[in-house]
C-alpha positions as CSV (number, residue, x, y, z in Angstrom):
1,M,1.0,0.8,-79.6
2,R,-0.3,3.2,-82.3
3,Q,3.0,3.0,-84.2
4,H,2.8,-0.9,-84.3
5,K,-0.7,-0.6,-85.7
6,Q,0.5,1.8,-88.4
7,V,3.4,-0.6,-89.3
8,A,1.0,-3.5,-89.5
9,L,-1.4,-1.6,-91.7
10,S,1.4,-0.5,-93.9
11,L,2.7,-4.1,-94.3
12,E,-0.8,-5.2,-95.1
13,R,-1.2,-2.6,-97.8
14,Q,2.1,-3.6,-99.3
15,H,1.1,-7.3,-99.3
16,L,-2.3,-6.5,-100.9
17,K,-0.5,-4.4,-103.5
18,H,1.9,-7.2,-104.3
19,I,-1.0,-9.7,-104.6
20,K,-2.9,-7.4,-107.0
21,S,0.3,-6.9,-109.0
22,Y,0.8,-10.7,-109.2
23,Y,-2.7,-11.4,-110.5
24,R,-2.6,-8.4,-112.9
25,T,0.7,-9.8,-114.3
26,I,-0.9,-13.3,-114.7
27,A,-3.9,-11.8,-116.4
28,E,-1.7,-9.9,-118.8
29,I,0.2,-13.1,-119.7
30,N,-3.0,-15.0,-120.2
31,L,-4.4,-12.2,-122.5
32,R,-1.2,-12.2,-124.6
33,L,-1.2,-16.0,-124.9
34,G,-4.9,-15.8,-125.8
35,N,-4.0,-13.3,-128.6
36,I,-1.4,-15.8,-129.9
37,H,-4.0,-18.5,-129.9
38,R,-6.5,-16.3,-131.8
39,S,-3.8,-15.3,-134.4
40,I,-3.0,-18.9,-135.3
41,E,-6.5,-20.4,-134.9
42,Y,-7.5,-20.2,-138.5
43,K,-4.0,-20.9,-139.9
44,I,-3.7,-24.4,-138.5
45,D,-5.7,-27.7,-138.7
46,K,-7.3,-27.6,-135.2
47,Q,-8.4,-31.2,-135.6
48,K,-4.7,-32.2,-135.5
49,Y,-4.5,-30.7,-132.0
50,Q,-7.9,-31.8,-130.7
51,Y,-6.5,-33.9,-127.9
52,A,-4.1,-31.2,-126.7
53,T,-7.0,-28.8,-126.8
54,E,-9.3,-31.2,-125.0
55,Y,-6.8,-31.6,-122.2
56,V,-6.3,-27.9,-121.7
57,N,-10.0,-27.2,-121.9
58,Q,-10.6,-29.4,-118.9
59,Y,-8.9,-26.7,-116.7
60,I,-10.6,-23.6,-118.3
61,S,-14.0,-22.6,-116.9
62,Y,-16.9,-21.8,-119.1
63,T,-14.9,-21.2,-122.3
64,T,-12.1,-22.7,-124.4
65,V,-8.4,-22.2,-124.9
66,W,-9.2,-20.6,-128.3
67,N,-11.3,-17.9,-126.6
68,I,-10.4,-17.4,-122.9
69,K,-12.6,-15.1,-121.0
70,F,-13.6,-14.4,-117.4
71,V,-11.4,-13.1,-114.6
72,Y,-11.2,-16.5,-112.9
73,N,-9.4,-17.9,-116.0
74,L,-7.4,-14.8,-116.7
75,E,-5.9,-14.5,-113.2
76,N,-5.3,-18.2,-113.0
77,P,-1.6,-19.2,-113.3
78,E,-2.5,-22.8,-114.2
79,V,-4.4,-21.5,-117.2
80,A,-1.3,-19.5,-118.3
81,L,0.9,-22.6,-117.9
82,L,-1.5,-24.8,-119.9
83,Q,-1.8,-22.2,-122.6
84,I,2.0,-22.2,-122.9
85,F,2.0,-26.0,-123.1
86,H,-0.7,-25.9,-125.8
87,L,1.1,-23.4,-127.9
88,E,4.4,-25.2,-127.5
89,Y,2.8,-28.4,-128.6
90,I,1.3,-26.8,-131.7
91,F,4.5,-25.1,-132.7
92,E,6.4,-28.4,-132.2
93,H,4.2,-29.9,-134.8
94,E,4.1,-27.1,-137.3
95,P,6.9,-26.2,-139.8
96,K,9.8,-24.4,-138.1
97,N,9.5,-21.5,-140.5
98,S,5.9,-20.8,-139.8
99,F,4.5,-18.6,-137.0
100,I,7.9,-16.9,-136.4
101,T,6.3,-13.8,-134.8
102,E,4.0,-15.9,-132.6
103,R,6.9,-18.1,-131.5
104,K,8.8,-15.1,-130.4
105,Q,5.8,-13.8,-128.5
106,L,5.3,-17.1,-126.8
107,E,9.0,-17.1,-125.7
108,E,8.5,-13.6,-124.3
109,Q,5.4,-14.7,-122.3
110,R,7.2,-17.9,-121.1
111,K,10.0,-15.7,-119.8
112,Q,7.6,-13.4,-118.1
113,F,5.7,-16.3,-116.6
114,S,8.9,-17.8,-115.2
115,E,9.5,-14.5,-113.4
116,V,6.2,-14.8,-111.5
117,N,5.9,-18.6,-111.7
118,P,4.3,-20.1,-108.6
119,Y,5.4,-23.6,-109.7
120,K,8.7,-25.6,-109.2
121,E,10.4,-26.8,-112.4
122,E,9.7,-30.4,-111.4
123,Q,6.0,-29.6,-111.2
124,I,6.1,-28.0,-114.6
125,R,7.8,-30.9,-116.2
126,S,5.4,-33.3,-114.6
127,R,2.4,-31.4,-115.7
128,K,3.6,-31.2,-119.3
129,Q,4.3,-34.9,-119.3
130,E,0.8,-35.5,-118.0
131,M,-0.6,-33.6,-121.0
132,L,1.6,-35.5,-123.4
133,N,0.5,-38.8,-121.8
134,Y,-3.1,-37.7,-122.2
135,I,-2.6,-36.9,-125.9
136,K,-0.9,-40.2,-126.5
137,R,-3.6,-42.2,-124.6
138,R,-6.5,-40.4,-126.5
139,S,-4.7,-40.9,-129.9
140,E,-4.3,-44.6,-129.2
141,Q,-8.0,-44.9,-128.1
142,S,-9.0,-43.1,-131.3
143,S,-6.8,-45.4,-133.4
144,K,-8.4,-48.5,-131.9
145,I,-11.9,-47.2,-132.5
146,I,-11.1,-46.5,-136.2
147,N,-9.6,-49.9,-136.6
148,I,-12.7,-51.6,-135.1
149,Q,-15.0,-49.6,-137.4
150,K,-13.1,-50.6,-140.5
151,P,-14.5,-53.8,-142.1
152,E,-11.8,-56.3,-142.7
153,A,-11.1,-57.1,-146.4
154,K,-11.5,-60.7,-147.3
């Protein structure tokens, strides 16, 4: 009986150690992705990416994608995934020869995230498409508002 209890406690400790390691890894990824964001923040036209930023910020508590803080955000795999999407979107719309170091760092973090990834590939594709649809919808809404505000030339 005593031996069973020791085995159960040992398994519980291993499980807790694994969980702590998982969240520590997610936090490290989020911190590194945050560093990439901070390194490019003043080198890009943030207005150009306002809808992508708006989408991601909906899922970040009490702060923004440009300045992620708080343990809840740092240990959240969804925040890491959305930071990856945000950076990918920015780099897709910037010249290929810019941010070479940051692009490599993003690729490293993407690989590390895929190793601990709690999401299925289908979920990731769906979530990224959701973000792209949001950006498109917001851009179209903005275009309509601008067109309404412009007086017609007669």
